[in-house]
C-alpha positions in Angstrom: -7.8 21.0 -11.8 -11.0 20.2 -9.7 -10.9 19.4 -6.1 -13.9 17.2 -6.1 -15.5 15.0 -8.2 -18.6 13.0 -9.0 -18.5 9.3 -8.8 -20.1 9.0 -12.0 -17.3 11.2 -13.2 -14.4 8.9 -12.1 -16.1 5.2 -13.5 -14.8 6.0 -17.3 -13.9 3.2 -19.5 -9.9 2.9 -19.5 -9.9 4.1 -23.1 -11.5 6.8 -21.7 -9.5 8.1 -19.0 -8.4 11.3 -18.4 -4.5 10.7 -18.9 -1.6 12.8 -17.2 0.1 15.4 -18.9 1.3 18.6 -17.6 -0.7 21.0 -20.4 -3.9 19.1 -20.1 -3.8 19.1 -16.4 -2.5 22.3 -15.7 -0.4 20.8 -12.7 2.2 23.0 -14.0 1.0 26.2 -13.0 2.9 28.0 -10.0 1.9 30.9 -7.9 5.6 32.8 -7.9 6.6 33.7 -4.2 9.1 35.1 -2.2 10.4 32.3 -0.4 13.7 32.1 1.5 16.7 30.7 0.0 17.6 27.1 2.2 21.4 25.5 1.0 22.3 22.0 1.2 24.9 21.7 4.0 28.3 22.7 2.7 30.3 19.7 3.4 27.2 17.9 1.2 28.5 20.0 -1.5 32.6 20.2 -0.7 32.4 16.4 -0.7 30.3 16.5 -4.3 27.3 14.1 -2.6 25.1 16.0 -4.5 26.1 15.0 -7.8 23.6 12.9 -9.2 24.7 9.3 -9.4 22.4 7.9 -12.3 22.3 9.1 -15.6 20.0 8.8 -18.9 21.6 6.2 -21.2 19.7 5.3 -24.5 16.0 6.4 -22.8 16.8 4.5 -19.2 18.1 5.8 -16.3 21.3 3.9 -15.2 23.9 3.7 -12.4 27.3 6.0 -12.8 30.2 4.0 -13.7 32.1 6.5 -10.4 29.0 5.0 -8.3 29.2 1.0 -8.7 31.8 0.1 -5.9 29.9 -1.4 -3.5 26.6 -1.7 -4.6 23.9 -4.4 -3.4 22.7 -7.3 -5.4 20.0 -5.6 -6.6 21.9 -2.8 -8.5 24.1 -5.5 -10.0 20.8 -7.4 -11.5 19.7 -3.7 -13.0 23.0 -3.3 -14.5 23.2 -6.6 -16.5 19.7 -5.7 -18.0 17.3 -2.8 -17.6 14.2 -4.9 -16.0 12.1 -2.4 -18.3 12.9 -4.1 -21.6 11.0 -7.2 -20.6 7.7 -4.4 -21.1 9.9 -2.1 -24.0 11.1 -4.9 -26.1 8.4 -7.1 -25.1 11.0 -9.5 -23.8 8.0 -11.0 -21.7 6.9 -12.7 -24.9 9.8 -14.3 -25.4 10.5 -15.7 -21.3 6.3 -16.9 -21.8 7.5 -19.4 -24.7 10.6 -20.5 -22.4 10.1 -23.3 -19.7 11.3 -22.6 -16.5 13.5 -25.4 -16.9 15.5 -23.5 -19.9 15.2 -20.5 -17.7 16.6 -21.6 -14.9 20.0 -23.1 -16.8 21.2 -19.2 -17.2 21.4 -16.8 -14.2 20.0 -13.9 -16.4 17.4 -15.7 -16.9 16.5 -16.7 -13.5 17.1 -13.0 -12.8 14.1 -12.3 -15.3 11.6 -14.8 -13.4 12.9 -13.9 -10.2 13.8 -10.3 -10.0 13.3 -8.3 -13.6 9.5 -9.6 -14.0 8.7 -7.5 -10.5 8.6 -4.6 -12.6 6.2 -6.0 -14.4 4.0 -6.6 -11.5 4.9 -10.5 -11.5 6.4 -12.1 -8.6 7.5 -15.6 -9.0 6.6 -17.7 -5.8 10.1 -19.8 -5.8 10.6 -21.2 -2.5 6.6 -22.0 -1.7 4.5 -22.1 -4.9 7.6 -23.1 -7.3 6.5 -22.0 -10.8 3.3 -19.8 -10.1 3.2 -16.3 -10.0 1.4 -13.4 -7.6 0.6 -10.5 -9.6 0.1 -7.5 -8.1 -2.5 -4.7 -9.4 -2.1 -0.8 -9.9 -5.5 0.7 -7.9 -5.4 4.3 -6.9 -7.4 4.6 -4.3 -8.8 1.6 -4.4 -11.7 2.1 -6.2 -12.3 -1.2 -8.3 -15.1 -2.5 -10.7 -17.7 -5.3 -11.2 -15.9 -6.1 -14.7 -12.4 -5.5 -13.0 -13.5 -8.3 -10.4 -15.3 -10.1 -12.5 -12.1 -10.2 -14.7 -9.8 -11.1 -11.8 -12.1 -14.2 -10.2 -12.1 -15.5 -14.2 -8.1 -15.5 -13.7 -7.6 -17.7 -10.6 -10.4 -19.7 -11.1 -8.3 -21.6 -14.5 -5.5 -22.3 -11.4 -7.9 -24.3 -9.2 -6.6 -24.8 -5.8 -3.3 -22.7 -6.6 -5.6 -19.5 -7.6 -6.8 -17.5 -4.8 -6.8 -13.2 -4.3 -5.9 -10.8 -1.1 -6.6 -7.5 -1.2 -3.5 -5.5 0.7 -2.8 -3.1 3.2 -1.6 -0.6 0.0 -5.6 -0.8 -1.5 -4.9 -2.7 -3.7 -5.7 -6.6 -5.2 -2.8 -9.6 -5.9 -4.1 -12.4 -7.6 -1.9 -15.8 -7.3 -1.4 -19.1 -9.1 -0.7 -17.5 -12.4 1.8 -19.3 -14.9 4.6 -17.4 -17.1 3.1 -18.6 -20.5 -0.3 -16.4 -19.3 1.7 -13.6 -18.6 1.4 -12.1 -22.2 -1.9 -12.9 -22.4 -3.0 -11.9 -18.3 -1.6 -8.5 -19.1 -3.4 -7.4 -22.5 -6.6 -8.9 -20.2 -5.7 -6.4 -17.5 -6.0 -3.6 -19.9 -8.6 -4.4 -21.6 -10.5 -4.2 -18.4 -8.6 -0.5 -17.3 -5.8 -2.0 -14.9 -2.1 -2.6 -15.2 0.7 -4.2 -12.9 3.4 -2.4 -13.9 6.2 -0.9 -12.3 4.5 -2.5 -8.6 7.3 -4.2 -7.5 11.2 -3.7 -6.5 12.4 -0.3 -7.1 9.3 1.3 -7.8 6.2 3.3 -6.5 3.5 1.3 -5.1 -0.4 1.7 -5.1 -1.3 5.5 -4.7 -3.5 5.2 -1.5 -6.2 7.5 -0.8 -9.7 7.9 1.6 -11.4 4.9 0.8 -14.8 6.8 1.3 -13.4 9.6 -1.2 -16.5 11.6 -3.2 -18.9 10.0 -0.7 -18.0 10.8 2.6 -20.1 13.5 4.1 -17.1 14.5 6.4 -14.9 14.0 4.0 -11.8 17.3 3.7 -11.5 16.3 0.0 -12.3 13.9 -2.5 -8.7 12.0 -3.1 -9.4 10.4 -6.3 -9.0 13.0 -8.9 -5.0 13.1 -7.2 -4.9 9.7 -6.6 -5.7 8.9 -10.6 -3.2 11.7 -11.6 -0.4 9.9 -9.3 -1.1 6.7 -11.3 -1.4 7.8 -14.4 2.1 9.7 -13.9 4.0 7.0 -12.2 3.1 4.6 -14.7 3.5 7.0 -17.9 -0.2 6.6 -18.5 0.0 2.5 -18.2 2.9 2.1 -20.3 5.8 2.4 -18.5 7.7 5.7 -16.3 10.9 5.0 -17.2 12.3 8.1 -15.2 10.7 5.9 -11.9 11.9 2.8 -12.6 15.8 3.2 -10.9 14.9 4.5 -7.4 17.2 3.0 -4.5 14.0 0.9 -3.7 10.8 0.9 -3.3 8.4 4.3 -2.2 5.3 4.7 -0.8 2.9 8.0 -1.5 -0.7 8.9 -0.2 -3.1 11.6 -0.3 -5.0 12.3 2.7 -9.1 13.4 2.6 -10.4 12.7 5.7 -9.8 13.2 9.6 -10.1 9.8 10.2 -6.9 9.0 8.6 -7.8 5.8 7.0 -4.7 6.3 4.6 -2.2 6.2 7.4 -0.3 9.0 6.5 2.7 8.6 8.5 3.7 5.8 7.3 4.0 6.3 3.6 7.4 7.9 1.9 5.5 11.1 0.7 2.1 12.2 2.5 0.0 15.3 1.3 -2.0 16.5 4.4 -4.5 18.9 3.6 -4.1 22.2 4.3 -5.1 25.9 2.8 -3.0 29.2 2.6 -3.9 32.2 1.7 -7.4 31.1 0.4 -5.8 28.3 -1.5 -6.9 24.8 -1.1 -3.3 22.4 -0.8 -1.9 20.0 1.1 1.2 20.3 3.8 3.8 18.0 3.2 5.8 14.6 5.3 8.2 12.7 3.8 10.0 9.7 5.2 7.7 7.1 6.9 8.9 3.3 6.5 9.2 0.2 6.9 11.9 -1.9 7.1 13.9 -5.1 9.1 16.4 -2.9 10.4 14.8 0.2 11.2 10.9 1.5 11.3 10.2 5.7 10.9 7.6 7.8 10.9 6.8 10.4 7.9 8.3 13.9 9.0 7.1 17.4 8.0 9.1 18.5 4.9 8.0 22.1 5.7 6.3 22.4 2.8 3.1 23.1 0.8 2.3 22.9 -2.4 -1.3 23.8 -4.0 -3.5 21.2 -5.8 -2.4 21.5 -9.1 1.0 21.0 -7.6 0.2 17.9 -6.2 2.4 15.8 -9.6 4.9 18.2 -10.0 5.9 17.9 -6.3 5.5 13.8 -6.2 8.3 14.0 -9.5 10.4 16.3 -7.6 10.5 14.3 -4.3 10.8 11.1 -6.6 13.7 12.6 -8.5 15.8 14.1 -6.1 15.5 10.4 -4.0 16.4 8.6 -7.5 19.6 11.1 -8.4 20.7 10.7 -4.7 20.3 7.6 -3.0 22.0 5.3 -1.7 22.6 2.3 -3.7 25.1 0.5 -1.3 23.4 -1.3 1.8 20.2 -2.8 1.4 19.0 -2.0 4.4 20.1 1.2 4.0 18.6 2.8 1.3 15.1 3.8 1.8 14.3 7.7 1.2 14.8 8.6 5.1 18.2 7.6 5.3 18.7 10.1 2.5 17.1 13.0 3.9 18.9 11.9 7.7 22.5 12.5 5.6 21.2 15.5 4.0 19.3 16.9 6.6 15.7 18.0 6.4 16.3 21.0 5.0 19.0 19.9 2.2 16.8 17.4 0.9 14.0 20.1 0.9 16.6 22.3 -0.7 17.2 19.6 -3.3 13.1 19.0 -4.0 12.7 22.4 -4.3 15.2 22.9 -7.4 13.6 20.4 -9.1 10.3 22.2 -8.7 9.1 24.0 -11.3 11.1 27.6 -11.6 12.9 26.1 -8.6 10.1 27.2 -6.0 8.8 25.7 -2.8 6.5 27.3 -1.0 6.8 27.0 3.4 4.4 24.6 5.6 1.2 26.5 5.7 -0.1 27.2 9.6 -3.6 26.1 8.0 -4.2 22.6 8.9 -7.3 20.9 7.7 -7.4 17.8 9.6 -9.0 18.0 12.9 -6.5 16.3 15.7 -9.2 16.2 18.2 -11.2 13.5 15.9 -12.4 10.1 16.8 -11.7 7.4 14.1 -14.8 6.0 12.4 -15.9 2.5 11.5 -16.9 2.3 8.4 -18.5 -1.4 8.4 -22.4 -1.5 7.8 -24.6 0.8 6.8 -23.5 4.5 6.5 -25.2 7.7 4.4 -23.4 9.3 1.8 -23.3 12.9 1.5 -25.7 11.8 -1.9 -29.0 11.7 -0.7 -31.0 8.1 -0.7 -27.7 6.7 -1.1 -25.8 4.7 1.9 -22.3 2.9 1.9 -21.7 -0.6 3.3 -18.5 -1.7 4.8 -17.7 -5.2 4.9 -15.1 -7.3 6.3 -13.1 -9.8 4.9 -11.2 -12.2 7.2 -7.8 -11.4 6.4 -8.1 -10.5 3.3 -8.4 -13.3 1.3 -11.0 -14.6 -1.3 -11.7 -16.8 -3.5 -12.7 -16.9 -7.7 -16.6 -17.5 -6.4 -16.6 -15.0 -4.0 -15.4 -12.1 -5.9 -17.8 -12.7 -8.7 -20.5 -12.9 -5.9 -19.3 -9.2 -5.0 -18.9 -7.9 -8.3 -23.1 -9.4 -8.6 -23.5 -7.3 -5.6 -21.7 -4.8 -6.8 -24.0 -4.0 -9.9 -27.6 -5.1 -8.3 -27.2 -2.8 -4.9 -24.7 -0.2 -6.3 -23.3 1.1 -9.5 -20.8 -1.8 -9.8 -18.0 -0.2 -7.7 -16.4 -1.2 -4.9 -13.5 0.0 -2.3 -10.9 -1.5 -0.7 -9.7 -0.4 2.9 -5.6 -0.8 4.0 -7.0 -2.8 6.5 -8.0 -5.4 3.8 -11.8 -4.7 3.7 -14.2 -3.7 1.3 -17.2 -1.1 0.8 -19.8 -1.5 -1.5 -21.1 2.1 -2.4 -23.8 4.1 -3.8 -26.6 1.5 -2.3 -30.1 3.0 -3.1 -31.6 2.9 0.7 -34.2 1.3 -0.7 -32.1 -1.8 -1.3 -30.4 -1.6 1.8 -32.6 -5.0 3.6 -32.1 -7.2 0.7 -28.2 -6.2 0.1 -28.1 -7.5 4.0 -30.2 -10.6 3.6 -27.6 -11.7 0.6 -25.9 -15.3 1.9 -22.6 -13.5 0.9 -23.3 -11.1 3.8 -24.7 -13.8 6.0 -22.0 -16.3 5.9 -18.5 -14.8 5.0 -18.1 -10.9 4.5 -20.3 -10.0 7.4 -21.0 -5.7 7.8 -20.9 -6.4 11.5 -18.2 -8.8 12.5 -17.2 -9.4 15.7 -15.0 -6.4 17.4 -12.1 -8.4 17.9 -12.1 -9.1 14.4 -13.1 -5.6 13.3 -8.9 -5.1 13.1 -7.1 -8.3 12.4 -5.0 -7.9 9.5 -2.8 -10.2 8.4 0.0 -10.5 5.6 0.7 -13.3 2.9 3.0 -15.3 5.3 4.8 -19.0 4.4 1.9 -20.2 2.9 3.1 -18.3 -0.3 5.8 -16.0 0.7 9.9 -17.1 0.9 10.5 -14.5 2.8 8.1 -15.5 5.7 8.9 -17.4 8.5 5.4 -18.3 9.7 1.9 -19.1 8.7 -0.1 -16.0 9.3 -3.2 -16.0 7.3 -4.8 -19.3 9.2 -2.8 -18.7 12.3 -4.2 -14.8 12.9 -7.9 -16.5 12.5 -7.6 -19.3 14.8 -5.6 -17.0 17.7 -8.3 -14.2 18.0 -11.3 -16.9 17.8 -9.8 -18.8 20.7 -9.2 -15.3 22.2 -12.8 -14.0 21.8 -13.9 -17.4 23.5 -11.7 -16.2 26.4 -12.4 -12.8 27.0 -15.3 -9.9 26.5 -13.7 -6.8 25.4 -16.2 -3.5 24.8 -13.8 -1.8 22.2 -12.6 -2.9 18.8 -8.0 -3.8 19.2 -6.3 -3.8 16.1 -4.1 -6.7 15.9 -1.8 -7.4 12.8 0.4 -10.0 11.7 3.1 -10.4 9.5 5.6 -13.0 8.9 9.0 -11.8 9.0 10.5 -8.4 9.2 9.6 -6.9 6.3 6.5 -6.4 8.5 4.3 -6.1 5.3 1.1 -6.5 7.9 2.1 -3.6 9.7 2.8 -4.7 13.2 4.4 -1.5 14.4 1.0 0.3 13.8 -1.2 -2.3 15.7 -2.6 -1.9 19.0 -0.9 -5.6 19.4 1.7 -6.6 17.0 2.8 -9.9 15.9 5.5 -10.5 13.8 6.9 -13.9 12.8 10.4 -15.2 14.0 11.8 -18.6 15.2 11.2 -19.3 18.6 12.0 -22.0 21.5 9.6 -24.3 23.0 9.5 -25.1 26.7 12.4 -27.9 26.0 14.2 -25.8 24.2 13.4 -27.4 20.6 13.4 -24.6 18.3 9.4 -23.8 16.9 7.4 -20.9 15.0 6.8 -17.8 16.8 6.6 -14.2 17.5 7.5 -11.2 19.0 4.8 -9.2 20.1 4.2 -5.2 19.4 2.4 -3.5 21.8 0.8 0.7 21.6 1.3 1.3 17.8 -1.4 4.4 17.1 -2.6 5.8 14.5 -4.4 9.0 13.8 -3.2 12.5 14.5 -1.2 11.2 17.8 0.0 8.3 15.8 3.6 6.4 17.0 4.9 3.2 16.4 4.5 0.4 19.0 6.9 -1.0 20.9 8.3 -4.4 21.6 6.1 -6.1 24.2 7.8 -10.4 24.8 10.7 -11.6 22.1 9.9 -15.1 20.5 6.8 -16.4 22.1 6.1 -19.9 20.9 3.3 -20.4 18.6 1.2 -22.3 20.5 1.5 -19.9 23.6 0.9 -16.5 21.8 -3.6 -17.0 22.8 -2.5 -16.7 26.7 -0.1 -13.6 26.1 -3.3 -12.2 23.9 -5.4 -12.6 26.7 -3.0 -11.3 29.2 -2.2 -7.8 26.7 -6.1 -7.3 26.4 -7.2 -7.7 29.9 -4.1 -5.6 31.7 -3.8 -2.7 28.7 -7.3 -2.9 26.8 -10.0 -3.1 30.1 -11.2 -7.0 28.7 -12.6 -9.3 31.2 -12.4 -13.0 31.3 -15.6 -14.9 30.3 -15.8 -17.0 33.3 -15.4 -13.9 35.5 -18.1 -12.4 33.8 -20.3 -15.3 33.3 -19.9 -15.3 36.9 -20.9 -11.8 37.8 -24.0 -12.1 35.6 -25.0 -15.0 37.7 
């Protein structure tokens, strides 16, 4: 497999897409090298800890009877009825013919709409948008087309005020307002434009993230699109459902790094591929275990492993099998992959991955890492030259990632008129228009959408603003986030002047979909008390998160800050830690 591909080679139709298979891709080629043997801890062997907890039954992986004691409620739902049967046995069509009232009468029916449909990518918003579903798409590497964008716009447009779309921190689309009766037709419509929502929720692999500038960046290390495309095709069984990995202990994230900027945020993924050469061969060093949860957040750690570029999928398969087979199914807060790594030890976990690799071989990490540690992260907003002569990409700011149908239609038109019908989504909830002919740049920058809504030159504090869904739609969110994030940022901009971007992330609850721990300043929704002791919406404030080669997680700065006091706290932090100056003082000094 080539480690680079031209933009045109990756703009194939869904029907023409190169589907993953070991024989066609050559991904099972292995170099037989002598590597040291590292056994799992003896104690684990003696206790039978390394016995797989799942077994294959009638095509599905099922938790063995002997391991069912003390399992969490989500595992019980999977045991009562295999979620993927909604796809494989067309159970979704039967659900779509029934009313919610009918489905509510039985526990199975309620679990179908509230839990099992998440395996197909449909999320019932019971608490704040009853009867409506959010649909999460797979969009490897954040690459989407004008046709896909128009189709999604047409879907949400029919739902009026209930319909909207978000770009997410997993570099993909989410659409809202969908009703159950439309689900079968929607699944067909998605497939027709080369999209799928399969295995995008619950205990499945999330969207594979890559460099949003892949293939167009003059400074990229490697084009990540071939790898993320293959990973997505493998994980979803070429978009038909991969039953080998629909019963993981918990959700699981993967990314492939292609840039010194680390736009992919590798340190918060369960599996991250870091470019490195070894003995003249291109490949990747491996990081594992990064995750966020309400009870624990951890950065990914080195597995002391290197794989050639051709072995990206086999390595992913081996890691997923180890996690599926051995991961805990008990306390839901202790089932992410890092807990298994803790239990077995890094070397013990590595040993389990190694035995599941082709030929049982896994090379040690390479010292020839390609990511430059001394690298100033670049700003992708505005106009930038591509590696292709005469072309540029234009980064647009999408305020807190929220779009309406007419805005999506306009983005699709712009992609066609000024580029090659392609758009790129970033993990910071923004959009890049690639392949713009330099002769068209001036006209593009004069477009009303760019002038009035999606600016290529956003205010400095807006550049790094990220916000999760919040309690407008999400039942787990404690506070409203998107509108509040915009309001607070606008207030702060009027009060202080800053000379460098400050990344501010908002999340509505401790699940931290807004990834507040990696922000310069993060806000996690909670309940607080006002000056009179009355309960009110508030935030825990985090400070000091870093992304890049010197990444680390932020720490609590102040807990339970009432929402009305957040602006003052942000001003305080910006002045004391980020060199901001009060605008009144700035104005008086200029006078």
